[in-house]
C-alpha positions in Angstrom: 23.1 43.6 20.1 21.8 40.2 21.2 24.2 40.0 24.1 23.3 43.6 25.2 19.5 42.7 25.1 20.2 39.5 27.0 22.2 41.6 29.5 19.2 43.9 30.0 16.9 41.0 30.6 19.2 39.2 33.0 19.6 42.5 34.8 15.8 42.5 35.3 16.0 39.0 36.6 18.9 39.9 39.0 17.2 43.1 40.2 13.6 41.8 40.6 14.2 38.2 41.7 16.7 36.1 43.7 17.5 33.9 40.7 21.3 33.6 40.2 22.6 35.3 37.0 25.9 34.8 35.2 28.9 36.7 36.6 29.3 38.8 33.4 25.9 40.5 34.2 27.0 43.7 36.0 25.1 46.5 37.8 25.2 49.0 35.0 22.7 51.7 35.9 21.6 52.1 32.2 20.7 48.4 32.1 18.7 48.6 35.3 16.7 51.5 33.9 16.0 49.7 30.6 15.3 46.4 32.5 11.9 47.9 33.5 10.5 46.9 30.1 10.9 43.3 31.1 9.1 43.7 34.5 5.9 42.1 33.2 8.0 39.2 31.8 9.4 38.8 35.3 5.8 38.3 36.3 5.6 35.3 33.9 8.5 33.8 35.8 7.2 34.5 39.3 3.7 33.5 38.4 4.9 30.4 36.5 6.9 29.2 39.4 4.1 29.8 41.8 1.6 28.1 39.5 4.0 25.1 39.1 4.4 24.7 42.9 0.6 24.9 43.3 -0.1 22.4 40.6 2.5 19.9 41.8 1.5 20.2 45.5 -2.2 20.0 44.8 -1.8 16.4 43.7 -0.7 15.2 47.1 -1.7 18.0 49.5 -4.9 19.9 50.5 -5.6 22.9 48.3 -5.1 25.3 51.2 -1.6 24.0 51.9 -0.8 24.0 48.1 -1.8 27.7 47.9 0.4 28.6 50.9 3.3 26.8 49.3 2.7 28.6 46.0 2.6 32.0 47.7 5.7 31.2 49.6 7.5 30.2 46.4 6.7 33.6 44.9 7.9 35.5 48.0 11.1 33.5 48.1 11.7 34.0 44.4 11.4 37.8 44.7 12.8 38.2 48.2 9.5 39.8 49.2 10.6 42.7 47.1 7.1 44.0 46.4 5.6 42.9 49.7 8.2 45.0 51.5 7.3 48.0 49.5 3.6 47.5 50.3 4.4 47.3 54.1 6.5 50.5 53.9 3.6 52.3 52.1 1.2 51.2 54.8 3.6 52.5 57.5 4.4 55.7 55.7 1.0 56.8 54.6 -0.6 55.5 57.8 1.7 57.2 60.2 2.8 60.3 58.3 0.9 63.5 57.7 3.4 65.4 55.6 5.4 64.5 52.6 8.7 64.7 54.5 7.4 62.5 57.3 5.9 59.9 54.9 9.2 59.6 53.1 11.2 59.3 56.3 8.9 56.5 57.6 9.0 54.6 54.3 12.8 54.8 54.2 13.0 53.2 57.7 13.8 49.5 57.5 11.7 48.7 60.5 8.1 47.5 60.0 5.5 49.2 62.1 1.9 48.3 63.1 0.4 49.6 59.9 2.8 47.6 57.8 2.1 44.4 59.8 -1.7 44.8 59.7 -1.5 45.6 56.0 0.5 42.5 55.2 -1.8 40.3 57.2 -4.8 41.6 55.4 -3.4 41.5 51.9 -1.9 38.1 52.3 -5.2 36.8 53.8 -7.2 38.2 50.9 -4.7 36.7 48.4 -4.8 33.3 50.1 -8.6 33.0 50.1 -8.9 34.3 46.6 -6.5 31.7 45.3 -8.2 29.0 47.2 -11.5 30.0 45.6 -9.8 30.1 42.1 -8.3 26.7 42.7 -11.8 25.2 42.3 -11.7 26.0 38.6 -8.9 23.6 37.8 -5.1 23.6 37.7 -4.5 24.5 34.1 -6.5 27.8 34.0 -5.6 28.8 37.5 -1.9 28.5 36.5 -2.5 30.8 33.5 -4.5 33.2 35.6 -1.6 33.3 38.1 0.8 34.2 35.3 -1.6 36.8 33.9 -2.1 38.4 37.4 1.6 38.6 38.2 2.3 40.1 34.7 -0.6 42.5 34.7 0.2 43.8 38.3 3.8 44.5 37.3 2.6 46.4 34.2 0.4 48.4 36.6 3.5 49.4 38.5 5.2 50.4 35.2 2.2 52.6 34.3 2.6 54.5 37.6 6.3 54.9 36.9 5.8 56.3 33.4 3.0 58.7 34.4 4.4 60.1 37.6 7.6 61.7 38.9 10.1 60.2 41.2 10.0 62.1 44.4 13.2 61.2 46.2 16.1 63.5 45.3 18.8 62.1 47.6 21.4 59.4 46.8 19.8 56.9 49.1 19.3 53.2 48.7 15.7 53.5 47.6 14.4 50.6 45.5 13.3 52.9 42.7 16.5 54.9 42.3 17.8 52.8 39.4 14.4 52.9 37.6 13.5 56.5 38.3 13.8 57.6 34.7 11.0 57.9 32.2 10.8 54.9 29.8 10.6 55.6 26.1 7.3 54.8 24.3 9.0 51.8 22.7 9.9 50.3 26.1 6.4 50.9 27.4 4.9 49.1 24.4 7.3 46.2 24.9 6.3 45.9 28.5 2.6 46.0 27.5 3.2 43.3 24.9 4.5 40.9 27.6 1.4 41.6 29.6 -1.0 41.1 26.7 0.2 37.6 25.8 -1.2 35.7 28.8 -4.3 37.8 28.7 -4.8 36.9 25.0 -4.4 33.2 25.8 -7.2 33.6 28.4 -9.4 35.5 26.0 -8.9 33.0 23.1 -9.1 29.7 25.0 -11.3 30.6 27.9 -13.4 33.7 27.4 -12.9 37.2 26.1 -15.0 38.4 29.0 -12.0 38.0 31.3 -10.5 41.0 29.7 -12.9 43.1 31.8 -10.3 42.6 34.5 -8.4 45.5 32.9 -11.1 47.9 34.1 -10.8 47.4 37.9 -7.0 47.2 37.6 -6.9 50.5 35.7 -9.2 52.1 38.2 -7.0 50.9 41.0 -3.9 52.3 39.3 -5.6 55.7 38.8 -6.7 55.9 42.4 -3.3 54.9 43.7 -1.5 57.3 41.4 -3.8 60.1 42.5 -3.3 59.2 46.2 0.5 59.1 45.9 0.6 62.5 44.0 -1.7 64.1 46.5 0.4 63.2 49.5 4.0 63.1 48.2 3.8 64.5 44.7 4.8 61.4 42.8 6.0 57.9 43.5 8.9 56.0 45.3 10.0 52.4 44.8 7.8 51.4 47.7 4.8 52.9 45.9 5.5 50.7 42.9 5.7 47.7 45.2 2.4 48.6 46.8 0.8 49.1 43.3 2.0 45.6 42.3 0.6 43.9 45.4 -2.7 45.7 45.4 -3.4 45.2 41.7 -2.4 41.5 41.9 -5.1 41.0 44.5 -7.6 43.1 42.5 -6.9 40.9 39.5 -7.6 37.7 41.5 -10.8 39.1 42.9 -11.9 40.3 39.5 -11.2 36.9 38.0 -13.5 35.4 40.7 -16.2 37.9 40.0 -16.0 37.5 36.2 -16.0 33.7 36.5 -19.2 33.8 38.5 -21.1 35.3 35.5 -19.4 33.5 32.6 
């Protein structure tokens, strides 16, 4: 039982990051599906590494350089998994006017003008938001980073469990292994991983920061509605775009909340 649960967690690590895993961790499809319940916990790892790089670099380097290094660490750790999805969504929904065309464009491995422009804009907003957050001190910014990475991945999970997967071919789509509905138990487990860093912020900083859940929830609802309107559900790229957009919304919300607390 413990070995199986460890296998599921390590499958999540293997699937959502570039962290090496033991050779005994295979590619069992059932494990990949169940591993979604650990996606917010993967946010702890990615956010924690990014926060560690930022905190260490900020002692000897300017804050802007430290933030860039922290962002680079997160991208390297995940292999730009979610960023790639966001770029594909920008290309697909920007260049396609039918469900079939959108899906074809998103499946194309090449990045078009919409994807490039979208990545420049979202990385630029993320950079300046993190630079502004850095003014509040390394400890709390580190916790906010972990919370943002975890919450944004829970946002992707919420799209997954409330929508239908729209690809019906045996392609190499990122979402194919996780295109099954999660049980209520798994959804609650994912939510629990998300709640822990938010609870730390509420207890030791201010409960007012929990207002961040409102703009994130609104963003999820709008994205879900948009995806359903155009393609009838979600793809793996849609989940990646949801993670990226809600991560940025979380940073911006933290900045807005901090201004009034």
